[in-house]
C-alpha positions in Angstrom: -82.1 11.9 13.7 -80.7 11.0 17.3 -83.0 13.4 19.6 -80.4 14.3 21.9 -78.1 15.3 18.6 -80.7 17.7 17.6 -80.9 19.2 20.8 -77.2 19.6 21.7 -75.4 18.8 18.1 -72.4 19.5 19.8 -72.2 15.8 21.9 -72.0 13.9 18.7 -68.5 15.5 18.5 -67.7 14.6 22.3 -68.8 11.1 21.8 -67.0 10.7 18.6 -63.3 11.6 20.5 -62.3 8.8 21.8 -59.3 7.8 24.3 -55.8 7.0 24.0 -53.8 4.6 26.2 -51.1 6.1 28.0 -48.6 4.9 31.3 -49.5 5.7 34.7 -52.7 8.0 34.2 -54.2 5.1 32.1 -56.1 7.1 29.4 -56.8 10.3 28.1 -59.1 12.0 25.4 -57.6 12.1 21.6 -54.5 14.0 21.3 -54.4 16.7 18.4 -57.8 16.4 17.9 -59.6 19.2 15.4 -63.1 20.4 15.1 -65.1 23.7 15.1 -66.1 22.8 18.6 -63.5 21.1 20.4 -59.9 21.1 20.1 -57.0 19.4 21.9 -53.1 19.8 22.4 -50.2 17.2 22.1 -51.2 15.8 25.5 -54.9 15.6 24.9 -55.5 18.7 27.0 -58.0 21.4 25.8 -57.3 24.5 24.4 -59.3 27.8 25.9 -59.6 28.9 22.2 -59.0 27.6 18.5 -56.6 30.5 17.6 -53.4 30.0 16.0 -53.5 26.3 17.0 -50.4 25.4 14.8 -48.2 27.6 16.8 -49.5 26.1 19.9 -48.4 22.5 20.1 -49.5 22.2 23.8 -52.1 24.6 25.9 -48.6 25.4 27.8 -47.8 27.7 25.0 -50.8 29.7 25.0 -48.8 32.9 26.1 -50.5 35.2 28.8 -48.9 37.5 31.0 -51.8 36.7 33.7 -50.9 34.6 36.8 -51.2 31.4 36.3 -54.0 28.8 37.4 -55.3 25.4 36.9 -58.5 23.6 36.2 -58.5 20.0 37.5 -61.5 17.7 36.8 -63.3 15.1 34.6 -65.5 15.5 31.6 -67.1 18.7 32.7 -64.2 20.4 33.8 -62.7 19.1 30.2 -66.1 21.3 28.9 -68.0 18.1 27.4 -71.1 19.8 26.7 -69.8 23.4 25.5 -70.4 24.5 22.1 -66.8 26.1 21.7 -63.3 26.0 23.3 -64.2 29.1 24.3 -67.4 28.2 26.2 -65.3 25.9 28.8 -65.1 26.9 32.4 -61.4 27.0 32.0 -61.7 29.7 29.2 -64.9 31.4 31.0 -62.8 31.7 34.1 -59.7 33.4 32.5 -62.1 36.3 31.0 -61.9 39.4 32.6 -59.6 38.0 35.5 -55.8 38.2 36.3 -55.8 34.8 35.9 -55.2 32.5 33.0 -56.8 29.0 33.7 -55.2 25.8 31.9 -57.6 23.0 31.4 -56.4 20.1 33.1 -59.8 18.2 32.7 -59.7 14.2 31.6 -62.7 12.6 30.4 -64.2 9.7 32.3 -61.0 10.5 34.8 -61.5 9.9 38.6 -59.7 11.4 41.2 -56.8 9.8 41.9 -56.0 10.1 37.8 -56.8 13.7 37.8 -53.9 13.5 40.3 -51.5 12.1 38.3 -52.1 14.1 35.4 -51.5 17.3 37.4 -48.1 15.9 38.9 -47.1 14.4 35.2 -47.3 18.1 34.2 -46.2 20.1 37.1 -43.1 21.3 35.4 -45.0 22.9 32.7 -46.3 25.5 34.9 -44.6 27.9 36.8 -45.5 30.1 39.9 -48.9 28.6 39.9 -51.3 31.0 41.9 -54.4 28.5 42.4 -55.7 25.0 41.4 -59.2 24.9 41.2 -60.7 21.0 41.5 -64.0 20.8 39.8 -64.8 17.1 40.3 -66.5 14.5 42.6 -69.2 13.2 40.2 -67.0 10.2 38.9 -66.1 9.0 42.4 -69.5 8.9 43.7 -70.7 6.8 40.8 -68.0 4.0 40.6 -69.0 3.5 44.6 -72.9 3.5 44.0 -72.3 1.0 40.8 -71.5 -3.0 40.8 -69.6 -2.6 37.5 -66.4 -1.5 38.9 -63.6 -3.0 40.8 -63.3 -1.4 44.3 -59.9 -3.0 45.0 -56.5 -1.0 45.5 -55.9 1.6 44.4 -59.7 2.2 43.3 -61.9 1.9 40.7 -61.6 3.6 37.0 -63.2 3.7 33.8 -62.5 0.7 31.6 -60.4 -1.1 34.8 -62.4 -4.2 34.4 -61.3 -4.5 30.8 -57.8 -3.4 31.4 -57.1 -6.2 34.4 -58.9 -8.9 32.3 -56.8 -8.1 29.3 -53.4 -7.9 31.2 -54.0 -10.9 33.1 -54.8 -13.0 30.0 -51.7 -11.7 28.5 -49.7 -12.9 31.3 -51.0 -16.6 31.2 -49.5 -19.2 28.9 -52.0 -21.4 26.7 -52.2 -24.2 28.7 -53.2 -22.2 31.9 -55.5 -20.1 29.3 -57.4 -23.6 28.4 -57.7 -24.8 32.1 -58.9 -21.2 32.9 -62.1 -21.2 30.5 -62.8 -24.8 31.6 -62.7 -24.2 35.5 -64.8 -21.1 34.8 -67.6 -23.4 33.2 -67.3 -26.3 35.9 -66.1 -24.5 39.4 -67.6 -21.4 41.0 -64.3 -20.6 42.9 -62.0 -18.1 41.9 -58.4 -18.7 41.3 -55.5 -16.7 40.9 -54.3 -18.0 37.4 -51.1 -16.0 38.0 -49.7 -17.9 40.9 -51.3 -21.0 41.2 -48.8 -24.0 40.3 -49.5 -26.9 38.2 -49.6 -29.2 41.3 -51.7 -27.3 43.3 -54.3 -27.0 40.0 -53.9 -30.7 40.2 -54.9 -31.2 43.3 -57.6 -28.6 43.0 -59.3 -30.9 40.4 -59.0 -34.1 42.3 -59.1 -33.1 45.9 -62.3 -31.7 47.7 -60.4 -31.0 50.8 -57.9 -29.2 49.2 -60.3 -27.1 47.4 -62.2 -26.0 50.7 -58.7 -25.4 52.2 -57.9 -23.2 49.2 -61.3 -21.3 49.2 -60.9 -20.7 53.1 -57.2 -19.3 52.4 -57.6 -17.6 49.4 -56.4 -13.9 50.0 -59.3 -11.3 49.9 -58.6 -8.6 47.7 -57.8 -5.2 49.5 -61.3 -3.5 48.9 -61.5 0.4 48.8 -64.2 2.6 50.4 -65.1 6.1 49.1 -64.2 7.6 52.1 -60.4 6.0 51.7 -60.4 7.6 48.2 -61.6 11.0 49.0 -59.6 11.2 52.2 -56.0 9.9 50.4 -56.8 12.2 47.3 -57.3 15.4 49.6 -54.4 14.8 51.7 -52.0 14.7 48.6 -53.7 17.9 47.2 -52.9 19.4 50.8 -49.6 18.3 50.4 -49.3 19.9 47.0 -50.7 23.1 48.2 -48.0 23.4 51.3 -45.3 22.5 49.1 -46.2 25.0 45.9 -47.6 27.2 48.0 -50.7 27.6 46.1 -54.5 27.9 47.2 -56.5 25.1 46.4 -60.5 24.9 46.2 -62.6 22.0 46.0 -66.0 22.8 44.0 -68.5 19.7 44.0 -69.4 19.8 40.5 -73.2 19.7 39.8 -75.9 16.7 39.0 -79.0 17.2 37.3 -80.9 15.4 40.1 -79.4 17.4 43.0 -79.9 20.8 41.6 -83.5 20.7 40.1 -86.3 19.3 38.4 -85.5 19.0 34.5 -86.5 21.6 32.3 -88.4 20.2 28.7 -85.3 20.1 27.0 -83.3 18.1 29.8 -86.6 15.9 30.4 -86.3 14.9 26.3 -82.9 14.3 26.6 -83.3 12.1 29.5 -86.3 10.0 28.2 -84.0 9.6 25.2 -81.0 8.2 27.4 -83.7 5.9 28.9 -84.4 4.4 25.9 -80.7 3.4 25.3 -80.9 1.0 28.5 -77.4 1.7 29.6 -76.2 -0.2 32.6 -75.4 2.7 34.6 -78.8 4.5 34.0 -79.6 2.3 37.4 -76.9 4.0 39.8 -78.3 7.5 39.1 -80.9 6.8 42.0 -78.6 5.7 44.1 -76.3 8.8 43.7 -79.3 11.0 44.0 -80.0 9.3 47.8 -76.3 9.9 48.4 -76.2 13.9 47.8 -76.4 14.7 51.8 -73.8 12.3 53.0 -71.4 12.5 49.7 -71.5 16.8 51.2 -70.6 16.2 54.4 -67.8 13.6 53.5 -66.3 16.2 51.0 -66.9 18.6 53.4 -65.5 17.1 56.2 -62.3 16.3 54.7 -61.8 19.3 52.9 -62.0 20.9 56.6 -59.4 18.6 57.8 -56.8 19.0 55.2 -57.4 23.0 55.1 -59.0 23.1 51.4 -61.9 25.3 50.6 -64.6 23.5 50.0 -68.1 24.8 47.6 -70.9 23.0 46.6 -72.1 24.0 43.0 -75.0 22.2 43.3 -76.3 24.3 46.6 -75.4 27.3 44.1 -77.6 26.3 41.2 -80.5 25.2 43.4 -80.6 29.1 44.4 -79.7 30.3 41.2 -82.1 28.7 38.9 -85.3 27.9 38.0 -86.9 24.4 36.3 -87.4 26.2 32.7 -83.7 27.0 33.0 -81.7 24.6 30.8 -78.4 23.7 32.2 -77.7 20.3 31.4 -77.1 17.9 28.3 -77.6 15.1 30.5 -77.2 14.3 34.3 -73.4 15.3 34.6 -72.7 17.7 31.7 -74.0 21.3 30.9 -74.3 23.6 28.5 -73.0 26.8 27.7 -75.5 28.9 29.8 -74.8 26.3 32.6 -71.1 26.8 32.4 -71.4 30.5 32.5 -73.5 30.4 35.8 -70.8 28.1 37.4 -67.9 30.5 36.3 -69.6 33.5 37.8 -69.8 31.5 41.3 -66.1 30.7 40.8 -64.9 33.7 40.3 -66.6 34.9 43.5 -65.6 32.1 45.6 -62.1 32.0 45.0 
């Protein structure tokens, strides 16, 4: 048996969920997914509990007299690692408070996708009281990896596959043949969507033209992580002003930033290493980026008047090495989510 599934059997459900491609947001987790552990609505959003799902086509049909809030973020906000819908952050934050939290977590989403998802659903929530952004890991992950396209408007999961497939669809069969041959014999990059037939022939036959083409090739507009963070937080600040709603940014926890792994966490990490996943080499880079990243987020949150909170610092102080909090480096178990829900409640 997979050692990871033996320790955290719920992960087999999360790993099997899959995604659905949708316009603008790019993708979201499977819609109308049903299981004992995790359930999603017609938008792919996660319910706070699995009671009477047939009468609730969407999470916005959950009847509550409490003040309305939203939890924004990636797969940890979604609740990856929890054993039940009731044990996600959104559900725990709704317990014993005056607030009802809608879970707008999007698995594998970046900060910009989180924004677009919220804007796409803004008409579904009236008199919104608070926005909690529980995020940050995915954006940093992209910029510590060489596997993502960092061009405008910023990297996202499956971005390289998307661009490759879409560019291929726009090419005729002749250009596809030429493209295949050029990728074998030439190292220069060519914009196959814009190059003309005459320029392509010149490129083949004229070395001076090739040199000129390379010299004048328009470089892509590469993004820096500072650009992405600044843009996203600026947009959230505008939303805060327009809707007159409080916004808090919580940097989600990352195991290497919090503590040495417990016995269970170590066993899971050792198994994951055997899979030789391409992103494993990025963890060390992320570990070394912690201080600079916290400073960047805090600086930008201060600039745009958004409350900043570091969940890593909280867990450092309020957990021990033997405490089992994580199901991998980025996702938590029920104990971890419960601890953080108390921290968030006390901070907002």
